[in-house]
Structure formats: C-alpha cells, structure tokens
One Martini backbone bead per residue (centre of mass of N, CA, C, O) as a GRO file, in nm:
protein
   72
    1MET     BB    1  -2.315  -3.118  -1.119
    2LYS     BB    2  -2.512  -2.915  -1.220
    3LYS     BB    3  -2.585  -2.786  -0.949
    4ILE     BB    4  -2.303  -2.674  -0.893
    5LEU     BB    5  -2.269  -2.511  -1.151
    6SER     BB    6  -2.514  -2.332  -1.112
    7LEU     BB    7  -2.424  -2.208  -0.832
    8PHE     BB    8  -2.170  -2.067  -0.951
    9VAL     BB    9  -2.307  -1.896  -1.160
   10VAL     BB   10  -2.491  -1.740  -0.959
   11PHE     BB   11  -2.270  -1.635  -0.778
   12PHE     BB   12  -2.113  -1.466  -0.991
   13PHE     BB   13  -2.352  -1.288  -1.076
   14VAL     BB   14  -2.398  -1.160  -0.803
   15ALA     BB   15  -2.117  -1.054  -0.754
   16SER     BB   16  -2.114  -0.864  -1.012
   17LEU     BB   17  -2.363  -0.685  -0.909
   18SER     BB   18  -2.195  -0.641  -0.614
   19SER     BB   19  -2.008  -0.428  -0.635
   20CYS     BB   20  -1.749  -0.216  -0.479
   21LYS     BB   21  -1.820   0.007  -0.665
   22LYS     BB   22  -1.809   0.356  -0.637
   23ASP     BB   23  -1.874   0.690  -0.526
   24TYR     BB   24  -1.632   0.943  -0.465
   25VAL     BB   25  -1.501   1.205  -0.240
   26CYS     BB   26  -1.248   1.456  -0.254
   27GLU     BB   27  -1.101   1.656  -0.001
   28CYS     BB   28  -0.916   1.966  -0.044
   29SER     BB   29  -0.636   2.151   0.070
   30MET     BB   30  -0.519   2.462  -0.078
   31THR     BB   31  -0.243   2.658  -0.216
   32ASP     BB   32  -0.174   2.904  -0.406
   33VAL     BB   33   0.055   3.118  -0.550
   34ALA     BB   34  -0.093   3.371  -0.397
   35GLY     BB   35  -0.200   3.236  -0.103
   36ASN     BB   36  -0.465   3.102  -0.149
   37ALA     BB   37  -0.717   2.934   0.029
   38GLN     BB   38  -0.868   2.601  -0.060
   39ILE     BB   39  -1.156   2.412  -0.118
   40ILE     BB   40  -1.156   2.097  -0.282
   41THR     BB   41  -1.324   1.876  -0.521
   42LYS     BB   42  -1.317   1.521  -0.615
   43GLU     BB   43  -1.431   1.286  -0.839
   44TYR     BB   44  -1.508   0.928  -0.806
   45ASN     BB   45  -1.604   0.690  -1.040
   46ASP     BB   46  -1.639   0.358  -1.021
   47VAL     BB   47  -1.469   0.274  -0.753
   48SER     BB   48  -1.270   0.172  -0.526
   49LYS     BB   49  -1.178   0.261  -0.218
   50LYS     BB   50  -0.873   0.219  -0.258
   51ASP     BB   51  -0.839   0.385  -0.524
   52ALA     BB   52  -0.956   0.646  -0.408
   53LYS     BB   53  -0.758   0.686  -0.180
   54THR     BB   54  -0.497   0.690  -0.358
   55ALA     BB   55  -0.585   0.928  -0.537
   56CYS     BB   56  -0.633   1.137  -0.317
   57GLU     BB   57  -0.356   1.133  -0.172
   58SER     BB   58  -0.216   1.207  -0.482
   59PHE     BB   59  -0.325   1.472  -0.520
   60THR     BB   60  -0.275   1.730  -0.764
   61LEU     BB   61  -0.162   2.076  -0.850
   62PRO     BB   62  -0.037   2.291  -1.046
   63GLY     BB   63   0.096   2.549  -0.840
   64ALA     BB   64   0.019   2.378  -0.576
   65THR     BB   65  -0.046   2.340  -0.227
   66MET     BB   66  -0.101   2.050  -0.049
   67ASN     BB   67  -0.231   1.995   0.266
   68TRP     BB   68  -0.496   1.815   0.233
   69CYS     BB   69  -0.664   1.474   0.193
   70LYS     BB   70  -1.006   1.343   0.191
   71LEU     BB   71  -1.229   1.086   0.212
   72LYS     BB   72  -1.600   1.084   0.170
   0.00000   0.00000   0.00000
C-alpha cells in the first residue's frame, strides 16, 4: 500500500511541475477612430492555451474596431 501511495504522490508532483500553462502572444488587427489600421500584440503569461485563445478572441480596445485576432 505504501508503494502505491508513493507512486501517486510522485505522479501528482511530476504532473504539477509539467503544467500546461505557458506564455502566449495574441496578434490583432484594429482600426482606431481616426481610421488608422494597426497591428497590435497582447501577451498572456502563465495561462493555458484554451484560456489564452478565449481571451485573444474576445480582446477589445475602447474606441477601436477589431478586425481579427489570432493566437501565436
């Protein structure tokens, strides 16, 4: 029983060290109120890919029209 418990402890310790959280960059094309088109980037640090993708796709700036955003 001790061996099984030890294996579980080691497994969960290793799993916690190899977290899927990474740094991601979101690149967006936007047009400001003056009509100027720009490419901007937003960094998301220590997040899962799913959370970074959701945040990237819903990224907005006040007074700007977002044309597209993609996760790099």
